[in-house]
Legacy VTK file of the C-alpha trace (Angstrom):
# vtk DataFile Version 3.0
C-alpha trace
ASCII
DATASET POLYDATA
POINTS 86 float
-99.143 -5.222 -43.929
-97.115 -5.369 -40.734
-98.019 -3.339 -37.673
-94.697 -1.513 -37.917
-95.538 -0.397 -41.421
-99.010 0.744 -40.346
-97.433 2.789 -37.556
-95.017 4.389 -40.022
-97.872 5.239 -42.381
-99.794 6.858 -39.492
-96.727 8.910 -38.594
-96.190 9.886 -42.242
-99.811 11.052 -42.418
-98.949 13.730 -39.869
-96.155 15.123 -42.020
-96.472 18.014 -44.427
-96.825 17.181 -48.108
-93.255 18.222 -48.853
-91.959 16.021 -46.020
-94.066 13.112 -47.286
-92.548 13.528 -50.731
-89.050 13.718 -49.244
-89.770 10.566 -47.216
-91.029 8.774 -50.343
-87.890 9.737 -52.257
-85.685 8.491 -49.409
-87.570 5.191 -49.269
-87.242 4.748 -53.035
-83.502 5.386 -52.852
-83.144 2.855 -50.038
-85.127 0.267 -51.995
-83.125 0.936 -55.167
-79.837 0.518 -53.299
-81.025 -2.730 -51.761
-82.189 -4.128 -55.119
-78.886 -3.125 -56.707
-77.000 -4.791 -53.881
-79.039 -7.984 -54.218
-78.608 -8.120 -57.995
-74.864 -7.480 -58.039
-72.586 -10.471 -57.559
-70.868 -10.532 -54.231
-67.310 -9.364 -54.498
-65.183 -11.685 -52.498
-61.788 -10.603 -51.356
-59.111 -13.197 -51.713
-56.221 -13.638 -49.400
-52.773 -13.634 -50.957
-52.258 -17.200 -49.773
-55.254 -18.323 -51.818
-53.974 -16.877 -55.098
-50.284 -17.680 -54.628
-48.956 -19.765 -57.493
-51.923 -19.231 -59.816
-49.916 -17.029 -62.155
-46.671 -18.927 -62.135
-45.962 -18.311 -65.822
-46.556 -14.593 -65.604
-42.920 -13.596 -65.149
-41.525 -16.457 -67.255
-38.521 -16.702 -64.984
-37.877 -12.966 -65.126
-36.830 -11.180 -61.947
-39.826 -9.397 -60.417
-38.106 -6.000 -60.223
-36.887 -6.258 -63.826
-40.442 -7.139 -64.867
-41.894 -4.139 -62.992
-39.282 -1.800 -64.484
-40.008 -3.084 -67.985
-43.754 -2.546 -67.501
-43.143 0.988 -66.257
-40.968 1.768 -69.281
-43.631 0.391 -71.638
-46.240 2.516 -69.885
-44.063 5.622 -70.180
-43.562 4.949 -73.902
-47.308 4.573 -74.460
-47.999 7.703 -72.455
-45.459 9.648 -74.530
-47.071 8.409 -77.742
-50.527 9.484 -76.570
-49.378 12.896 -75.385
-47.553 13.510 -78.686
-50.763 13.102 -80.682
-52.646 16.306 -81.609
LINES 1 87
86 0 1 2 3 4 5 6 7 8 9 10 11 12 13 14 15 16 17 18 19 20 21 22 23 24 25 26 27 28 29 30 31 32 33 34 35 36 37 38 39 40 41 42 43 44 45 46 47 48 49 50 51 52 53 54 55 56 57 58 59 60 61 62 63 64 65 66 67 68 69 70 71 72 73 74 75 76 77 78 79 80 81 82 83 84 85
């Protein structure tokens, strides 16, 4: 056990029981967050330059604005179908 930890334990001994419990809960939450962070895969953010050209066939030669408009219309149609259901 490190000297820092021993000092913290000595300080915690001077706390009231309710404060000790609150401290324990806080420490558990910190540890849980750290374990979760270590176990989750790192999410890397890509720059647009890195992903440019990877989806060349996505539009299939279609104009980007026409493609966006078509997707919006399809979404509106689906939304209308879902809202029409009882």
